[in-house]
One Martini backbone bead per residue (centre of mass of N, CA, C, O) as a GRO file, in nm:
protein
  257
    1UNK     BB    1   4.498   4.741  -2.531
    2UNK     BB    2   4.251   4.499  -2.380
    3UNK     BB    3   3.969   4.324  -2.439
    4UNK     BB    4   4.009   4.088  -2.241
    5UNK     BB    5   4.047   4.264  -1.986
    6UNK     BB    6   3.773   4.399  -1.996
    7UNK     BB    7   3.600   4.143  -1.964
    8UNK     BB    8   3.718   4.060  -1.687
    9UNK     BB    9   3.623   4.311  -1.535
   10UNK     BB   10   3.321   4.257  -1.570
   11UNK     BB   11   3.319   3.982  -1.430
   12UNK     BB   12   3.413   4.087  -1.155
   13UNK     BB   13   3.185   4.286  -1.110
   14UNK     BB   14   2.945   4.080  -1.127
   15UNK     BB   15   3.040   3.903  -0.896
   16UNK     BB   16   3.019   4.127  -0.683
   17UNK     BB   17   2.717   4.189  -0.718
   18UNK     BB   18   2.608   3.898  -0.633
   19UNK     BB   19   2.696   3.967  -0.317
   20UNK     BB   20   2.473   4.209  -0.341
   21UNK     BB   21   2.152   4.276  -0.272
   22UNK     BB   22   2.139   4.575  -0.351
   23UNK     BB   23   2.259   4.548  -0.646
   24UNK     BB   24   2.057   4.338  -0.745
   25UNK     BB   25   1.807   4.515  -0.710
   26UNK     BB   26   1.903   4.743  -0.900
   27UNK     BB   27   1.932   4.570  -1.150
   28UNK     BB   28   1.633   4.484  -1.161
   29UNK     BB   29   1.521   4.772  -1.201
   30UNK     BB   30   1.654   4.819  -1.476
   31UNK     BB   31   1.532   4.577  -1.620
   32UNK     BB   32   1.236   4.666  -1.587
   33UNK     BB   33   1.256   4.926  -1.758
   34UNK     BB   34   1.302   4.765  -2.024
   35UNK     BB   35   1.093   4.475  -1.987
   36UNK     BB   36   0.846   4.484  -1.783
   37UNK     BB   37   0.621   4.613  -2.005
   38UNK     BB   38   0.589   4.416  -2.250
   39UNK     BB   39   0.334   4.241  -2.201
   40UNK     BB   40   0.140   4.485  -2.200
   41UNK     BB   41   0.202   4.588  -2.485
   42UNK     BB   42   0.126   4.290  -2.614
   43UNK     BB   43  -0.115   4.155  -2.462
   44UNK     BB   44   0.026   3.951  -2.252
   45UNK     BB   45   0.135   3.724  -2.055
   46UNK     BB   46   0.397   3.639  -1.866
   47UNK     BB   47   0.408   3.341  -1.952
   48UNK     BB   48   0.405   3.395  -2.259
   49UNK     BB   49   0.656   3.568  -2.268
   50UNK     BB   50   0.859   3.360  -2.156
   51UNK     BB   51   0.800   3.147  -2.372
   52UNK     BB   52   0.882   3.319  -2.613
   53UNK     BB   53   1.179   3.353  -2.535
   54UNK     BB   54   1.241   3.050  -2.538
   55UNK     BB   55   1.169   2.995  -2.839
   56UNK     BB   56   1.376   3.217  -2.958
   57UNK     BB   57   1.613   3.222  -2.762
   58UNK     BB   58   1.912   3.325  -2.603
   59UNK     BB   59   2.024   3.550  -2.795
   60UNK     BB   60   1.814   3.765  -2.750
   61UNK     BB   61   1.874   3.814  -2.438
   62UNK     BB   62   2.177   3.863  -2.461
   63UNK     BB   63   2.152   4.130  -2.604
   64UNK     BB   64   1.981   4.276  -2.390
   65UNK     BB   65   2.166   4.227  -2.140
   66UNK     BB   66   2.408   4.395  -2.236
   67UNK     BB   67   2.257   4.665  -2.229
   68UNK     BB   68   2.153   4.659  -1.937
   69UNK     BB   69   2.425   4.639  -1.786
   70UNK     BB   70   2.536   4.909  -1.898
   71UNK     BB   71   2.314   5.080  -1.780
   72UNK     BB   72   2.368   5.007  -1.486
   73UNK     BB   73   2.660   5.128  -1.477
   74UNK     BB   74   2.541   5.440  -1.516
   75UNK     BB   75   2.378   5.441  -1.267
   76UNK     BB   76   2.240   5.634  -1.037
   77UNK     BB   77   2.184   5.634  -0.672
   78UNK     BB   78   1.995   5.673  -0.426
   79UNK     BB   79   2.114   5.928  -0.224
   80UNK     BB   80   2.431   5.969  -0.353
   81UNK     BB   81   2.484   5.893  -0.667
   82UNK     BB   82   2.584   5.612  -0.706
   83UNK     BB   83   2.770   5.360  -0.857
   84UNK     BB   84   2.872   5.043  -0.909
   85UNK     BB   85   3.159   5.123  -0.993
   86UNK     BB   86   3.230   5.293  -0.752
   87UNK     BB   87   3.183   5.073  -0.538
   88UNK     BB   88   3.381   4.866  -0.650
   89UNK     BB   89   3.643   5.042  -0.648
   90UNK     BB   90   3.626   5.097  -0.341
   91UNK     BB   91   3.618   4.781  -0.244
   92UNK     BB   92   3.775   4.622  -0.524
   93UNK     BB   93   4.004   4.794  -0.690
   94UNK     BB   94   4.271   4.620  -0.658
   95UNK     BB   95   4.197   4.434  -0.915
   96UNK     BB   96   4.267   4.687  -1.069
   97UNK     BB   97   4.419   4.867  -1.336
   98UNK     BB   98   4.555   5.083  -1.578
   99UNK     BB   99   4.348   4.944  -1.783
  100UNK     BB  100   4.062   4.877  -1.635
  101UNK     BB  101   3.981   5.135  -1.490
  102UNK     BB  102   3.934   5.327  -1.735
  103UNK     BB  103   3.719   5.147  -1.859
  104UNK     BB  104   3.506   5.162  -1.632
  105UNK     BB  105   3.482   5.473  -1.636
  106UNK     BB  106   3.391   5.495  -1.930
  107UNK     BB  107   3.135   5.328  -1.892
  108UNK     BB  108   3.004   5.503  -1.671
  109UNK     BB  109   3.011   5.772  -1.882
  110UNK     BB  110   2.822   5.658  -2.083
  111UNK     BB  111   2.631   5.661  -2.391
  112UNK     BB  112   2.346   5.597  -2.579
  113UNK     BB  113   2.352   5.583  -2.938
  114UNK     BB  114   2.289   5.683  -3.278
  115UNK     BB  115   2.410   5.493  -3.562
  116UNK     BB  116   2.560   5.500  -3.873
  117UNK     BB  117   2.639   5.263  -4.117
  118UNK     BB  118   2.911   5.268  -4.368
  119UNK     BB  119   3.103   5.031  -4.255
  120UNK     BB  120   3.349   4.746  -4.268
  121UNK     BB  121   3.604   4.557  -4.096
  122UNK     BB  122   3.637   4.253  -4.042
  123UNK     BB  123   3.716   4.216  -3.699
  124UNK     BB  124   3.778   4.543  -3.635
  125UNK     BB  125   3.577   4.775  -3.778
  126UNK     BB  126   3.385   5.059  -3.790
  127UNK     BB  127   3.192   5.287  -3.994
  128UNK     BB  128   3.068   5.578  -3.832
  129UNK     BB  129   2.774   5.787  -3.745
  130UNK     BB  130   2.606   6.011  -3.600
  131UNK     BB  131   2.253   6.085  -3.582
  132UNK     BB  132   2.347   6.398  -3.683
  133UNK     BB  133   2.407   6.705  -3.751
  134UNK     BB  134   2.749   6.717  -3.864
  135UNK     BB  135   2.844   6.438  -3.846
  136UNK     BB  136   3.128   6.236  -3.844
  137UNK     BB  137   3.306   5.988  -3.948
  138UNK     BB  138   3.424   5.681  -3.772
  139UNK     BB  139   3.624   5.460  -3.615
  140UNK     BB  140   3.523   5.141  -3.451
  141UNK     BB  141   3.617   4.918  -3.238
  142UNK     BB  142   3.541   4.562  -3.339
  143UNK     BB  143   3.571   4.218  -3.347
  144UNK     BB  144   3.247   4.200  -3.465
  145UNK     BB  145   3.270   4.314  -3.725
  146UNK     BB  146   3.038   4.335  -4.016
  147UNK     BB  147   3.050   4.344  -4.364
  148UNK     BB  148   2.738   4.239  -4.405
  149UNK     BB  149   2.634   4.497  -4.320
  150UNK     BB  150   2.426   4.727  -4.427
  151UNK     BB  151   2.447   5.012  -4.552
  152UNK     BB  152   2.232   5.219  -4.346
  153UNK     BB  153   2.244   5.106  -4.102
  154UNK     BB  154   2.189   5.070  -3.746
  155UNK     BB  155   2.294   5.175  -3.408
  156UNK     BB  156   2.286   5.097  -3.065
  157UNK     BB  157   2.548   5.262  -2.871
  158UNK     BB  158   2.867   5.255  -2.712
  159UNK     BB  159   3.132   5.494  -2.672
  160UNK     BB  160   3.480   5.448  -2.622
  161UNK     BB  161   3.770   5.613  -2.488
  162UNK     BB  162   4.086   5.443  -2.558
  163UNK     BB  163   4.390   5.532  -2.613
  164UNK     BB  164   4.259   5.729  -2.844
  165UNK     BB  165   4.026   5.521  -2.897
  166UNK     BB  166   3.743   5.386  -3.047
  167UNK     BB  167   3.507   5.183  -2.862
  168UNK     BB  168   3.291   4.927  -2.866
  169UNK     BB  169   3.058   4.815  -2.690
  170UNK     BB  170   2.870   4.528  -2.635
  171UNK     BB  171   2.599   4.686  -2.637
  172UNK     BB  172   2.397   4.603  -2.929
  173UNK     BB  173   2.181   4.746  -3.174
  174UNK     BB  174   2.027   4.645  -3.477
  175UNK     BB  175   1.914   4.835  -3.770
  176UNK     BB  176   1.750   4.855  -4.042
  177UNK     BB  177   1.697   5.086  -4.283
  178UNK     BB  178   1.371   5.067  -4.277
  179UNK     BB  179   1.372   5.162  -3.952
  180UNK     BB  180   1.477   5.453  -3.914
  181UNK     BB  181   1.228   5.639  -3.904
  182UNK     BB  182   1.098   5.499  -3.658
  183UNK     BB  183   1.330   5.545  -3.457
  184UNK     BB  184   1.348   5.851  -3.471
  185UNK     BB  185   1.055   5.899  -3.384
  186UNK     BB  186   1.079   5.758  -3.110
  187UNK     BB  187   1.304   5.933  -2.988
  188UNK     BB  188   1.140   6.195  -3.003
  189UNK     BB  189   0.882   6.098  -2.846
  190UNK     BB  190   1.075   6.011  -2.580
  191UNK     BB  191   1.115   6.276  -2.482
  192UNK     BB  192   1.134   6.405  -2.182
  193UNK     BB  193   0.979   6.545  -1.945
  194UNK     BB  194   1.014   6.730  -1.671
  195UNK     BB  195   0.879   6.523  -1.482
  196UNK     BB  196   1.043   6.275  -1.566
  197UNK     BB  197   1.320   6.393  -1.499
  198UNK     BB  198   1.271   6.441  -1.199
  199UNK     BB  199   1.211   6.149  -1.123
  200UNK     BB  200   1.475   6.029  -1.227
  201UNK     BB  201   1.671   6.206  -1.064
  202UNK     BB  202   1.580   6.103  -0.787
  203UNK     BB  203   1.688   5.807  -0.834
  204UNK     BB  204   1.994   5.940  -0.871
  205UNK     BB  205   2.047   6.176  -0.654
  206UNK     BB  206   1.936   6.430  -0.818
  207UNK     BB  207   1.911   6.752  -0.979
  208UNK     BB  208   1.769   6.936  -1.210
  209UNK     BB  209   1.975   7.099  -1.459
  210UNK     BB  210   2.169   7.248  -1.702
  211UNK     BB  211   2.418   7.044  -1.648
  212UNK     BB  212   2.217   6.753  -1.665
  213UNK     BB  213   1.984   6.726  -1.870
  214UNK     BB  214   2.113   6.578  -2.112
  215UNK     BB  215   2.222   6.335  -1.954
  216UNK     BB  216   1.951   6.233  -1.846
  217UNK     BB  217   1.823   6.191  -2.120
  218UNK     BB  218   2.032   5.979  -2.216
  219UNK     BB  219   1.972   5.776  -1.974
  220UNK     BB  220   1.675   5.707  -2.102
  221UNK     BB  221   1.731   5.572  -2.392
  222UNK     BB  222   1.786   5.259  -2.367
  223UNK     BB  223   1.486   5.174  -2.341
  224UNK     BB  224   1.411   5.261  -2.627
  225UNK     BB  225   1.605   5.078  -2.779
  226UNK     BB  226   1.492   4.813  -2.675
  227UNK     BB  227   1.198   4.844  -2.783
  228UNK     BB  228   1.278   4.899  -3.084
  229UNK     BB  229   1.402   4.605  -3.107
  230UNK     BB  230   1.206   4.394  -2.958
  231UNK     BB  231   0.907   4.434  -3.044
  232UNK     BB  232   0.915   4.350  -3.348
  233UNK     BB  233   1.007   4.061  -3.294
  234UNK     BB  234   0.761   3.975  -3.117
  235UNK     BB  235   0.535   4.051  -3.314
  236UNK     BB  236   0.623   3.861  -3.542
  237UNK     BB  237   0.607   3.601  -3.375
  238UNK     BB  238   0.297   3.624  -3.302
  239UNK     BB  239   0.227   3.615  -3.629
  240UNK     BB  240   0.342   3.325  -3.628
  241UNK     BB  241   0.202   3.025  -3.658
  242UNK     BB  242   0.431   2.822  -3.598
  243UNK     BB  243   0.536   2.964  -3.341
  244UNK     BB  244   0.268   2.962  -3.185
  245UNK     BB  245   0.253   2.655  -3.162
  246UNK     BB  246   0.515   2.628  -2.997
  247UNK     BB  247   0.415   2.804  -2.766
  248UNK     BB  248   0.169   2.635  -2.683
  249UNK     BB  249   0.334   2.378  -2.623
  250UNK     BB  250   0.512   2.499  -2.399
  251UNK     BB  251   0.276   2.570  -2.209
  252UNK     BB  252   0.149   2.285  -2.186
  253UNK     BB  253   0.397   2.147  -2.048
  254UNK     BB  254   0.341   2.354  -1.782
  255UNK     BB  255   0.012   2.383  -1.755
  256UNK     BB  256  -0.060   2.608  -1.985
  257UNK     BB  257  -0.342   2.729  -2.183
   0.00000   0.00000   0.00000
């Protein structure tokens, strides 16, 4: 297992995507599902939203973009239900080997779930358990594991099984312990109706049935994780007088009052 090789495989895949207008358009559609409605939710203009992101810094969007791109990797698209990883491996798969191909396929088949953090060995792994009844804790490899994260915090993340070990994917949202009840309530509230599932399934090129209902439901969850993480940060920023002044100054510089 080589985490560096996995990262290079993602870079090759994204380079290939950038050469395809169709897949760039599809990537944009997934991005819009995550953050396209945020200005409306916050009751601010698109210009003010973009300026707010700029003032808050690139790290904020880098976190979100990692989650969005992994969500994009899992999406099937009508009419054939193909994923970008399937298309890439079919057209340019010769670039991948016995190490990176299984990684990409594991990423394609992954779901984003809610985990409780019980501990960490810095730079090596987390000890986590899925936030559901009866789930047992397990170690998850992550070179960025931070022993300073408070036990009882939570993460929204994808877990990949590679060479018999569980590995945390790059796209991760961290939630402090005090936010747990709100996140759990939001996840329950956002469980999709049958109509929403049917509409989503149609975009994926499939029909809802008992064999895929749970999987389709899980595929809708990353957007909920994004909003549960991003909206409180933006709301707090908009309530900060000093930051709001910086935001107004940034807008004034580009001629927007």
